[in-house]
Chimera marker file (.cmm) of the C-alpha trace (Angstrom):
<marker_set name="trace">
<marker id="1" x="-146.767" y="-218.870" z="28.427" r="1" g="1" b="0" radius="0.5"/>
<marker id="2" x="-149.793" y="-217.755" z="28.418" r="1" g="1" b="0" radius="0.5"/>
<marker id="3" x="-152.934" y="-219.669" z="29.964" r="1" g="1" b="0" radius="0.5"/>
<marker id="4" x="-154.706" y="-222.104" z="28.145" r="1" g="1" b="0" radius="0.5"/>
<marker id="5" x="-157.697" y="-221.170" z="30.271" r="1" g="1" b="0" radius="0.5"/>
<marker id="6" x="-159.702" y="-218.135" z="31.358" r="1" g="1" b="0" radius="0.5"/>
<marker id="7" x="-158.287" y="-217.771" z="35.203" r="1" g="1" b="0" radius="0.5"/>
<marker id="8" x="-161.808" y="-217.379" z="37.833" r="1" g="1" b="0" radius="0.5"/>
<marker id="9" x="-161.556" y="-214.324" z="38.592" r="1" g="1" b="0" radius="0.5"/>
<marker id="10" x="-163.191" y="-212.200" z="41.869" r="1" g="1" b="0" radius="0.5"/>
<marker id="11" x="-166.349" y="-214.421" z="42.776" r="1" g="1" b="0" radius="0.5"/>
<marker id="12" x="-168.106" y="-211.301" z="44.553" r="1" g="1" b="0" radius="0.5"/>
<marker id="13" x="-167.734" y="-208.526" z="40.852" r="1" g="1" b="0" radius="0.5"/>
<marker id="14" x="-169.059" y="-211.592" z="38.571" r="1" g="1" b="0" radius="0.5"/>
<marker id="15" x="-171.715" y="-209.627" z="36.364" r="1" g="1" b="0" radius="0.5"/>
<marker id="16" x="-173.360" y="-206.846" z="34.833" r="1" g="1" b="0" radius="0.5"/>
<marker id="17" x="-173.250" y="-203.500" z="36.646" r="1" g="1" b="0" radius="0.5"/>
<marker id="18" x="-174.698" y="-199.775" z="36.206" r="1" g="1" b="0" radius="0.5"/>
<marker id="19" x="-174.580" y="-196.297" z="37.435" r="1" g="1" b="0" radius="0.5"/>
<marker id="20" x="-177.280" y="-194.444" z="37.833" r="1" g="1" b="0" radius="0.5"/>
<marker id="21" x="-176.240" y="-190.954" z="37.908" r="1" g="1" b="0" radius="0.5"/>
<marker id="22" x="-173.529" y="-188.646" z="39.771" r="1" g="1" b="0" radius="0.5"/>
<marker id="23" x="-173.351" y="-186.737" z="42.389" r="1" g="1" b="0" radius="0.5"/>
<marker id="24" x="-174.607" y="-184.018" z="40.779" r="1" g="1" b="0" radius="0.5"/>
<marker id="25" x="-175.027" y="-184.608" z="37.325" r="1" g="1" b="0" radius="0.5"/>
<marker id="26" x="-176.948" y="-181.631" z="36.490" r="1" g="1" b="0" radius="0.5"/>
<marker id="27" x="-174.498" y="-178.863" z="37.566" r="1" g="1" b="0" radius="0.5"/>
<marker id="28" x="-171.273" y="-180.489" z="36.326" r="1" g="1" b="0" radius="0.5"/>
<marker id="29" x="-170.540" y="-179.426" z="32.522" r="1" g="1" b="0" radius="0.5"/>
<marker id="30" x="-169.568" y="-183.078" z="32.056" r="1" g="1" b="0" radius="0.5"/>
<marker id="31" x="-169.473" y="-186.800" z="33.366" r="1" g="1" b="0" radius="0.5"/>
<marker id="32" x="-170.172" y="-190.013" z="32.494" r="1" g="1" b="0" radius="0.5"/>
<marker id="33" x="-171.962" y="-193.257" z="33.065" r="1" g="1" b="0" radius="0.5"/>
<marker id="34" x="-170.270" y="-196.682" z="33.826" r="1" g="1" b="0" radius="0.5"/>
<marker id="35" x="-171.396" y="-200.107" z="32.385" r="1" g="1" b="0" radius="0.5"/>
<marker id="36" x="-169.415" y="-203.039" z="33.649" r="1" g="1" b="0" radius="0.5"/>
<marker id="37" x="-169.166" y="-206.480" z="32.759" r="1" g="1" b="0" radius="0.5"/>
<marker id="38" x="-167.634" y="-209.430" z="35.174" r="1" g="1" b="0" radius="0.5"/>
<marker id="39" x="-166.913" y="-212.652" z="32.962" r="1" g="1" b="0" radius="0.5"/>
<marker id="40" x="-164.365" y="-214.412" z="35.345" r="1" g="1" b="0" radius="0.5"/>
<marker id="41" x="-161.180" y="-212.850" z="35.314" r="1" g="1" b="0" radius="0.5"/>
<marker id="42" x="-161.956" y="-210.800" z="31.864" r="1" g="1" b="0" radius="0.5"/>
<marker id="43" x="-164.353" y="-207.415" z="31.767" r="1" g="1" b="0" radius="0.5"/>
<marker id="44" x="-166.433" y="-205.303" z="29.387" r="1" g="1" b="0" radius="0.5"/>
<marker id="45" x="-166.776" y="-201.613" z="29.970" r="1" g="1" b="0" radius="0.5"/>
<marker id="46" x="-169.130" y="-199.196" z="28.720" r="1" g="1" b="0" radius="0.5"/>
<marker id="47" x="-168.970" y="-195.475" z="29.592" r="1" g="1" b="0" radius="0.5"/>
<marker id="48" x="-171.202" y="-193.090" z="28.543" r="1" g="1" b="0" radius="0.5"/>
<marker id="49" x="-170.202" y="-189.617" z="27.830" r="1" g="1" b="0" radius="0.5"/>
<marker id="50" x="-172.236" y="-186.526" z="28.897" r="1" g="1" b="0" radius="0.5"/>
<marker id="51" x="-171.367" y="-182.553" z="28.172" r="1" g="1" b="0" radius="0.5"/>
<marker id="52" x="-173.184" y="-179.273" z="28.039" r="1" g="1" b="0" radius="0.5"/>
<marker id="53" x="-170.069" y="-178.133" z="26.397" r="1" g="1" b="0" radius="0.5"/>
<marker id="54" x="-168.893" y="-179.472" z="21.829" r="1" g="1" b="0" radius="0.5"/>
<marker id="55" x="-165.405" y="-179.957" z="22.621" r="1" g="1" b="0" radius="0.5"/>
<marker id="56" x="-164.873" y="-181.869" z="19.237" r="1" g="1" b="0" radius="0.5"/>
<marker id="57" x="-166.477" y="-183.069" z="16.504" r="1" g="1" b="0" radius="0.5"/>
<marker id="58" x="-170.219" y="-182.679" z="16.559" r="1" g="1" b="0" radius="0.5"/>
<marker id="59" x="-170.334" y="-186.313" z="14.232" r="1" g="1" b="0" radius="0.5"/>
<marker id="60" x="-168.269" y="-188.361" z="17.478" r="1" g="1" b="0" radius="0.5"/>
<marker id="61" x="-170.202" y="-185.816" z="20.167" r="1" g="1" b="0" radius="0.5"/>
<marker id="62" x="-173.656" y="-186.900" z="18.751" r="1" g="1" b="0" radius="0.5"/>
<marker id="63" x="-175.399" y="-183.394" z="20.793" r="1" g="1" b="0" radius="0.5"/>
<marker id="64" x="-173.123" y="-184.027" z="23.934" r="1" g="1" b="0" radius="0.5"/>
<marker id="65" x="-173.786" y="-187.739" z="24.897" r="1" g="1" b="0" radius="0.5"/>
<marker id="66" x="-170.964" y="-190.505" z="22.843" r="1" g="1" b="0" radius="0.5"/>
<marker id="67" x="-170.190" y="-193.767" z="24.849" r="1" g="1" b="0" radius="0.5"/>
<marker id="68" x="-166.945" y="-195.941" z="24.131" r="1" g="1" b="0" radius="0.5"/>
<marker id="69" x="-166.567" y="-199.500" z="24.409" r="1" g="1" b="0" radius="0.5"/>
<marker id="70" x="-163.220" y="-201.065" z="26.646" r="1" g="1" b="0" radius="0.5"/>
<marker id="71" x="-162.137" y="-204.876" z="26.882" r="1" g="1" b="0" radius="0.5"/>
<marker id="72" x="-159.263" y="-206.665" z="28.759" r="1" g="1" b="0" radius="0.5"/>
<marker id="73" x="-158.867" y="-208.342" z="32.386" r="1" g="1" b="0" radius="0.5"/>
<marker id="74" x="-158.042" y="-207.715" z="35.579" r="1" g="1" b="0" radius="0.5"/>
<marker id="75" x="-156.269" y="-208.489" z="38.761" r="1" g="1" b="0" radius="0.5"/>
<marker id="76" x="-157.212" y="-207.699" z="42.412" r="1" g="1" b="0" radius="0.5"/>
<marker id="77" x="-154.945" y="-207.272" z="45.215" r="1" g="1" b="0" radius="0.5"/>
<marker id="78" x="-156.042" y="-206.395" z="48.732" r="1" g="1" b="0" radius="0.5"/>
<marker id="79" x="-158.691" y="-203.402" z="48.161" r="1" g="1" b="0" radius="0.5"/>
<marker id="80" x="-157.059" y="-202.218" z="44.435" r="1" g="1" b="0" radius="0.5"/>
<marker id="81" x="-158.714" y="-203.410" z="41.345" r="1" g="1" b="0" radius="0.5"/>
<marker id="82" x="-156.627" y="-203.482" z="38.776" r="1" g="1" b="0" radius="0.5"/>
<marker id="83" x="-158.141" y="-203.311" z="34.984" r="1" g="1" b="0" radius="0.5"/>
<marker id="84" x="-155.910" y="-203.372" z="31.858" r="1" g="1" b="0" radius="0.5"/>
<marker id="85" x="-157.143" y="-203.743" z="28.240" r="1" g="1" b="0" radius="0.5"/>
<marker id="86" x="-158.245" y="-201.808" z="25.004" r="1" g="1" b="0" radius="0.5"/>
<marker id="87" x="-160.194" y="-199.819" z="23.801" r="1" g="1" b="0" radius="0.5"/>
<marker id="88" x="-162.594" y="-201.114" z="21.103" r="1" g="1" b="0" radius="0.5"/>
<marker id="89" x="-166.396" y="-200.756" z="19.294" r="1" g="1" b="0" radius="0.5"/>
<marker id="90" x="-169.900" y="-201.646" z="21.265" r="1" g="1" b="0" radius="0.5"/>
<marker id="91" x="-169.409" y="-205.793" z="19.656" r="1" g="1" b="0" radius="0.5"/>
<marker id="92" x="-166.009" y="-206.048" z="21.218" r="1" g="1" b="0" radius="0.5"/>
<marker id="93" x="-163.744" y="-205.679" z="17.714" r="1" g="1" b="0" radius="0.5"/>
<marker id="94" x="-161.224" y="-204.233" z="16.877" r="1" g="1" b="0" radius="0.5"/>
<marker id="95" x="-160.649" y="-199.972" z="17.190" r="1" g="1" b="0" radius="0.5"/>
<marker id="96" x="-159.082" y="-197.603" z="14.803" r="1" g="1" b="0" radius="0.5"/>
<marker id="97" x="-157.185" y="-195.177" z="15.723" r="1" g="1" b="0" radius="0.5"/>
<marker id="98" x="-158.604" y="-192.852" z="13.130" r="1" g="1" b="0" radius="0.5"/>
<marker id="99" x="-161.851" y="-193.351" z="14.958" r="1" g="1" b="0" radius="0.5"/>
<marker id="100" x="-163.320" y="-191.015" z="17.790" r="1" g="1" b="0" radius="0.5"/>
<marker id="101" x="-162.334" y="-190.771" z="20.866" r="1" g="1" b="0" radius="0.5"/>
<marker id="102" x="-160.074" y="-192.381" z="22.817" r="1" g="1" b="0" radius="0.5"/>
<marker id="103" x="-158.352" y="-195.413" z="21.428" r="1" g="1" b="0" radius="0.5"/>
<marker id="104" x="-155.673" y="-198.310" z="22.035" r="1" g="1" b="0" radius="0.5"/>
<marker id="105" x="-154.254" y="-199.318" z="25.915" r="1" g="1" b="0" radius="0.5"/>
<marker id="106" x="-156.457" y="-198.689" z="28.263" r="1" g="1" b="0" radius="0.5"/>
<marker id="107" x="-155.312" y="-199.316" z="32.356" r="1" g="1" b="0" radius="0.5"/>
<marker id="108" x="-157.237" y="-198.515" z="35.289" r="1" g="1" b="0" radius="0.5"/>
<marker id="109" x="-156.921" y="-198.907" z="38.853" r="1" g="1" b="0" radius="0.5"/>
<marker id="110" x="-159.737" y="-198.889" z="40.540" r="1" g="1" b="0" radius="0.5"/>
<marker id="111" x="-160.164" y="-199.200" z="45.255" r="1" g="1" b="0" radius="0.5"/>
<marker id="112" x="-163.135" y="-201.487" z="45.406" r="1" g="1" b="0" radius="0.5"/>
<marker id="113" x="-165.138" y="-201.169" z="48.659" r="1" g="1" b="0" radius="0.5"/>
<marker id="114" x="-168.767" y="-203.307" z="48.712" r="1" g="1" b="0" radius="0.5"/>
<marker id="115" x="-171.322" y="-201.513" z="49.745" r="1" g="1" b="0" radius="0.5"/>
<marker id="116" x="-173.530" y="-204.744" z="49.653" r="1" g="1" b="0" radius="0.5"/>
<marker id="117" x="-173.568" y="-207.626" z="47.865" r="1" g="1" b="0" radius="0.5"/>
<marker id="118" x="-175.870" y="-205.135" z="45.072" r="1" g="1" b="0" radius="0.5"/>
<marker id="119" x="-173.630" y="-202.222" z="45.781" r="1" g="1" b="0" radius="0.5"/>
<marker id="120" x="-169.965" y="-201.748" z="44.822" r="1" g="1" b="0" radius="0.5"/>
<marker id="121" x="-168.030" y="-198.691" z="44.302" r="1" g="1" b="0" radius="0.5"/>
<marker id="122" x="-165.211" y="-197.918" z="42.388" r="1" g="1" b="0" radius="0.5"/>
<marker id="123" x="-162.821" y="-195.075" z="43.717" r="1" g="1" b="0" radius="0.5"/>
<marker id="124" x="-161.191" y="-194.534" z="40.444" r="1" g="1" b="0" radius="0.5"/>
<marker id="125" x="-156.711" y="-193.375" z="40.982" r="1" g="1" b="0" radius="0.5"/>
<marker id="126" x="-157.200" y="-190.973" z="37.987" r="1" g="1" b="0" radius="0.5"/>
<marker id="127" x="-160.797" y="-189.324" z="38.906" r="1" g="1" b="0" radius="0.5"/>
<marker id="128" x="-162.415" y="-187.461" z="41.728" r="1" g="1" b="0" radius="0.5"/>
<marker id="129" x="-166.273" y="-188.817" z="41.051" r="1" g="1" b="0" radius="0.5"/>
<marker id="130" x="-166.562" y="-192.744" z="42.127" r="1" g="1" b="0" radius="0.5"/>
<marker id="131" x="-168.579" y="-194.883" z="40.946" r="1" g="1" b="0" radius="0.5"/>
<marker id="132" x="-171.111" y="-196.191" z="42.711" r="1" g="1" b="0" radius="0.5"/>
<marker id="133" x="-172.526" y="-199.643" z="41.165" r="1" g="1" b="0" radius="0.5"/>
<marker id="134" x="-175.248" y="-201.287" z="41.056" r="1" g="1" b="0" radius="0.5"/>
<marker id="135" x="-175.705" y="-205.113" z="40.543" r="1" g="1" b="0" radius="0.5"/>
<marker id="136" x="-177.826" y="-205.719" z="36.920" r="1" g="1" b="0" radius="0.5"/>
<marker id="137" x="-177.149" y="-209.332" z="36.517" r="1" g="1" b="0" radius="0.5"/>
<marker id="138" x="-175.059" y="-212.484" z="38.957" r="1" g="1" b="0" radius="0.5"/>
<marker id="139" x="-173.129" y="-214.639" z="36.883" r="1" g="1" b="0" radius="0.5"/>
<marker id="140" x="-171.131" y="-217.083" z="37.813" r="1" g="1" b="0" radius="0.5"/>
<marker id="141" x="-168.020" y="-217.870" z="36.414" r="1" g="1" b="0" radius="0.5"/>
<marker id="142" x="-167.582" y="-221.058" z="33.628" r="1" g="1" b="0" radius="0.5"/>
<marker id="143" x="-164.177" y="-220.547" z="32.741" r="1" g="1" b="0" radius="0.5"/>
<marker id="144" x="-163.504" y="-220.380" z="28.513" r="1" g="1" b="0" radius="0.5"/>
<marker id="145" x="-160.217" y="-221.487" z="26.567" r="1" g="1" b="0" radius="0.5"/>
<marker id="146" x="-158.188" y="-219.168" z="25.287" r="1" g="1" b="0" radius="0.5"/>
<link id1="1" id2="2" r="1" g="1" b="0" radius="0.2"/>
<link id1="2" id2="3" r="1" g="1" b="0" radius="0.2"/>
<link id1="3" id2="4" r="1" g="1" b="0" radius="0.2"/>
<link id1="4" id2="5" r="1" g="1" b="0" radius="0.2"/>
<link id1="5" id2="6" r="1" g="1" b="0" radius="0.2"/>
<link id1="6" id2="7" r="1" g="1" b="0" radius="0.2"/>
<link id1="7" id2="8" r="1" g="1" b="0" radius="0.2"/>
<link id1="8" id2="9" r="1" g="1" b="0" radius="0.2"/>
<link id1="9" id2="10" r="1" g="1" b="0" radius="0.2"/>
<link id1="10" id2="11" r="1" g="1" b="0" radius="0.2"/>
<link id1="11" id2="12" r="1" g="1" b="0" radius="0.2"/>
<link id1="12" id2="13" r="1" g="1" b="0" radius="0.2"/>
<link id1="13" id2="14" r="1" g="1" b="0" radius="0.2"/>
<link id1="14" id2="15" r="1" g="1" b="0" radius="0.2"/>
<link id1="15" id2="16" r="1" g="1" b="0" radius="0.2"/>
<link id1="16" id2="17" r="1" g="1" b="0" radius="0.2"/>
<link id1="17" id2="18" r="1" g="1" b="0" radius="0.2"/>
<link id1="18" id2="19" r="1" g="1" b="0" radius="0.2"/>
<link id1="19" id2="20" r="1" g="1" b="0" radius="0.2"/>
<link id1="20" id2="21" r="1" g="1" b="0" radius="0.2"/>
<link id1="21" id2="22" r="1" g="1" b="0" radius="0.2"/>
<link id1="22" id2="23" r="1" g="1" b="0" radius="0.2"/>
<link id1="23" id2="24" r="1" g="1" b="0" radius="0.2"/>
<link id1="24" id2="25" r="1" g="1" b="0" radius="0.2"/>
<link id1="25" id2="26" r="1" g="1" b="0" radius="0.2"/>
<link id1="26" id2="27" r="1" g="1" b="0" radius="0.2"/>
<link id1="27" id2="28" r="1" g="1" b="0" radius="0.2"/>
<link id1="28" id2="29" r="1" g="1" b="0" radius="0.2"/>
<link id1="29" id2="30" r="1" g="1" b="0" radius="0.2"/>
<link id1="30" id2="31" r="1" g="1" b="0" radius="0.2"/>
<link id1="31" id2="32" r="1" g="1" b="0" radius="0.2"/>
<link id1="32" id2="33" r="1" g="1" b="0" radius="0.2"/>
<link id1="33" id2="34" r="1" g="1" b="0" radius="0.2"/>
<link id1="34" id2="35" r="1" g="1" b="0" radius="0.2"/>
<link id1="35" id2="36" r="1" g="1" b="0" radius="0.2"/>
<link id1="36" id2="37" r="1" g="1" b="0" radius="0.2"/>
<link id1="37" id2="38" r="1" g="1" b="0" radius="0.2"/>
<link id1="38" id2="39" r="1" g="1" b="0" radius="0.2"/>
<link id1="39" id2="40" r="1" g="1" b="0" radius="0.2"/>
<link id1="40" id2="41" r="1" g="1" b="0" radius="0.2"/>
<link id1="41" id2="42" r="1" g="1" b="0" radius="0.2"/>
<link id1="42" id2="43" r="1" g="1" b="0" radius="0.2"/>
<link id1="43" id2="44" r="1" g="1" b="0" radius="0.2"/>
<link id1="44" id2="45" r="1" g="1" b="0" radius="0.2"/>
<link id1="45" id2="46" r="1" g="1" b="0" radius="0.2"/>
<link id1="46" id2="47" r="1" g="1" b="0" radius="0.2"/>
<link id1="47" id2="48" r="1" g="1" b="0" radius="0.2"/>
<link id1="48" id2="49" r="1" g="1" b="0" radius="0.2"/>
<link id1="49" id2="50" r="1" g="1" b="0" radius="0.2"/>
<link id1="50" id2="51" r="1" g="1" b="0" radius="0.2"/>
<link id1="51" id2="52" r="1" g="1" b="0" radius="0.2"/>
<link id1="52" id2="53" r="1" g="1" b="0" radius="0.2"/>
<link id1="53" id2="54" r="1" g="1" b="0" radius="0.2"/>
<link id1="54" id2="55" r="1" g="1" b="0" radius="0.2"/>
<link id1="55" id2="56" r="1" g="1" b="0" radius="0.2"/>
<link id1="56" id2="57" r="1" g="1" b="0" radius="0.2"/>
<link id1="57" id2="58" r="1" g="1" b="0" radius="0.2"/>
<link id1="58" id2="59" r="1" g="1" b="0" radius="0.2"/>
<link id1="59" id2="60" r="1" g="1" b="0" radius="0.2"/>
<link id1="60" id2="61" r="1" g="1" b="0" radius="0.2"/>
<link id1="61" id2="62" r="1" g="1" b="0" radius="0.2"/>
<link id1="62" id2="63" r="1" g="1" b="0" radius="0.2"/>
<link id1="63" id2="64" r="1" g="1" b="0" radius="0.2"/>
<link id1="64" id2="65" r="1" g="1" b="0" radius="0.2"/>
<link id1="65" id2="66" r="1" g="1" b="0" radius="0.2"/>
<link id1="66" id2="67" r="1" g="1" b="0" radius="0.2"/>
<link id1="67" id2="68" r="1" g="1" b="0" radius="0.2"/>
<link id1="68" id2="69" r="1" g="1" b="0" radius="0.2"/>
<link id1="69" id2="70" r="1" g="1" b="0" radius="0.2"/>
<link id1="70" id2="71" r="1" g="1" b="0" radius="0.2"/>
<link id1="71" id2="72" r="1" g="1" b="0" radius="0.2"/>
<link id1="72" id2="73" r="1" g="1" b="0" radius="0.2"/>
<link id1="73" id2="74" r="1" g="1" b="0" radius="0.2"/>
<link id1="74" id2="75" r="1" g="1" b="0" radius="0.2"/>
<link id1="75" id2="76" r="1" g="1" b="0" radius="0.2"/>
<link id1="76" id2="77" r="1" g="1" b="0" radius="0.2"/>
<link id1="77" id2="78" r="1" g="1" b="0" radius="0.2"/>
<link id1="78" id2="79" r="1" g="1" b="0" radius="0.2"/>
<link id1="79" id2="80" r="1" g="1" b="0" radius="0.2"/>
<link id1="80" id2="81" r="1" g="1" b="0" radius="0.2"/>
<link id1="81" id2="82" r="1" g="1" b="0" radius="0.2"/>
<link id1="82" id2="83" r="1" g="1" b="0" radius="0.2"/>
<link id1="83" id2="84" r="1" g="1" b="0" radius="0.2"/>
<link id1="84" id2="85" r="1" g="1" b="0" radius="0.2"/>
<link id1="85" id2="86" r="1" g="1" b="0" radius="0.2"/>
<link id1="86" id2="87" r="1" g="1" b="0" radius="0.2"/>
<link id1="87" id2="88" r="1" g="1" b="0" radius="0.2"/>
<link id1="88" id2="89" r="1" g="1" b="0" radius="0.2"/>
<link id1="89" id2="90" r="1" g="1" b="0" radius="0.2"/>
<link id1="90" id2="91" r="1" g="1" b="0" radius="0.2"/>
<link id1="91" id2="92" r="1" g="1" b="0" radius="0.2"/>
<link id1="92" id2="93" r="1" g="1" b="0" radius="0.2"/>
<link id1="93" id2="94" r="1" g="1" b="0" radius="0.2"/>
<link id1="94" id2="95" r="1" g="1" b="0" radius="0.2"/>
<link id1="95" id2="96" r="1" g="1" b="0" radius="0.2"/>
<link id1="96" id2="97" r="1" g="1" b="0" radius="0.2"/>
<link id1="97" id2="98" r="1" g="1" b="0" radius="0.2"/>
<link id1="98" id2="99" r="1" g="1" b="0" radius="0.2"/>
<link id1="99" id2="100" r="1" g="1" b="0" radius="0.2"/>
<link id1="100" id2="101" r="1" g="1" b="0" radius="0.2"/>
<link id1="101" id2="102" r="1" g="1" b="0" radius="0.2"/>
<link id1="102" id2="103" r="1" g="1" b="0" radius="0.2"/>
<link id1="103" id2="104" r="1" g="1" b="0" radius="0.2"/>
<link id1="104" id2="105" r="1" g="1" b="0" radius="0.2"/>
<link id1="105" id2="106" r="1" g="1" b="0" radius="0.2"/>
<link id1="106" id2="107" r="1" g="1" b="0" radius="0.2"/>
<link id1="107" id2="108" r="1" g="1" b="0" radius="0.2"/>
<link id1="108" id2="109" r="1" g="1" b="0" radius="0.2"/>
<link id1="109" id2="110" r="1" g="1" b="0" radius="0.2"/>
<link id1="110" id2="111" r="1" g="1" b="0" radius="0.2"/>
<link id1="111" id2="112" r="1" g="1" b="0" radius="0.2"/>
<link id1="112" id2="113" r="1" g="1" b="0" radius="0.2"/>
<link id1="113" id2="114" r="1" g="1" b="0" radius="0.2"/>
<link id1="114" id2="115" r="1" g="1" b="0" radius="0.2"/>
<link id1="115" id2="116" r="1" g="1" b="0" radius="0.2"/>
<link id1="116" id2="117" r="1" g="1" b="0" radius="0.2"/>
<link id1="117" id2="118" r="1" g="1" b="0" radius="0.2"/>
<link id1="118" id2="119" r="1" g="1" b="0" radius="0.2"/>
<link id1="119" id2="120" r="1" g="1" b="0" radius="0.2"/>
<link id1="120" id2="121" r="1" g="1" b="0" radius="0.2"/>
<link id1="121" id2="122" r="1" g="1" b="0" radius="0.2"/>
<link id1="122" id2="123" r="1" g="1" b="0" radius="0.2"/>
<link id1="123" id2="124" r="1" g="1" b="0" radius="0.2"/>
<link id1="124" id2="125" r="1" g="1" b="0" radius="0.2"/>
<link id1="125" id2="126" r="1" g="1" b="0" radius="0.2"/>
<link id1="126" id2="127" r="1" g="1" b="0" radius="0.2"/>
<link id1="127" id2="128" r="1" g="1" b="0" radius="0.2"/>
<link id1="128" id2="129" r="1" g="1" b="0" radius="0.2"/>
<link id1="129" id2="130" r="1" g="1" b="0" radius="0.2"/>
<link id1="130" id2="131" r="1" g="1" b="0" radius="0.2"/>
<link id1="131" id2="132" r="1" g="1" b="0" radius="0.2"/>
<link id1="132" id2="133" r="1" g="1" b="0" radius="0.2"/>
<link id1="133" id2="134" r="1" g="1" b="0" radius="0.2"/>
<link id1="134" id2="135" r="1" g="1" b="0" radius="0.2"/>
<link id1="135" id2="136" r="1" g="1" b="0" radius="0.2"/>
<link id1="136" id2="137" r="1" g="1" b="0" radius="0.2"/>
<link id1="137" id2="138" r="1" g="1" b="0" radius="0.2"/>
<link id1="138" id2="139" r="1" g="1" b="0" radius="0.2"/>
<link id1="139" id2="140" r="1" g="1" b="0" radius="0.2"/>
<link id1="140" id2="141" r="1" g="1" b="0" radius="0.2"/>
<link id1="141" id2="142" r="1" g="1" b="0" radius="0.2"/>
<link id1="142" id2="143" r="1" g="1" b="0" radius="0.2"/>
<link id1="143" id2="144" r="1" g="1" b="0" radius="0.2"/>
<link id1="144" id2="145" r="1" g="1" b="0" radius="0.2"/>
<link id1="145" id2="146" r="1" g="1" b="0" radius="0.2"/>
</marker_set>
């Protein structure tokens, strides 16, 4: 049975978070910066990627800068945040598999450390560079019907 309303999610993460830089980014061949939005038990992520090397069609890579979007729901168990969703377009609509970059399912686990009320570190289990995100806008959860 699917619930008829959103779950409240984790209070400390509600809002919009942004990663401004990664360590030594000027020396890296490629890197990604994250914008994360948490609303109740849902998330929306924009991954802005930068590369000095052209890995594919320039119409997709836009001269070394492109963005990917993901939406879904999350759960937290102890210090681990589990994001599960799918790649989508910027407006949240379904992404065609024939488009640029990744499509379909997305699943990631992050070890979370709340450094301060406005700084959280998300350490991915599949990436060595942690996401140090600062709070842009705090929101509170008002569960919506599904």
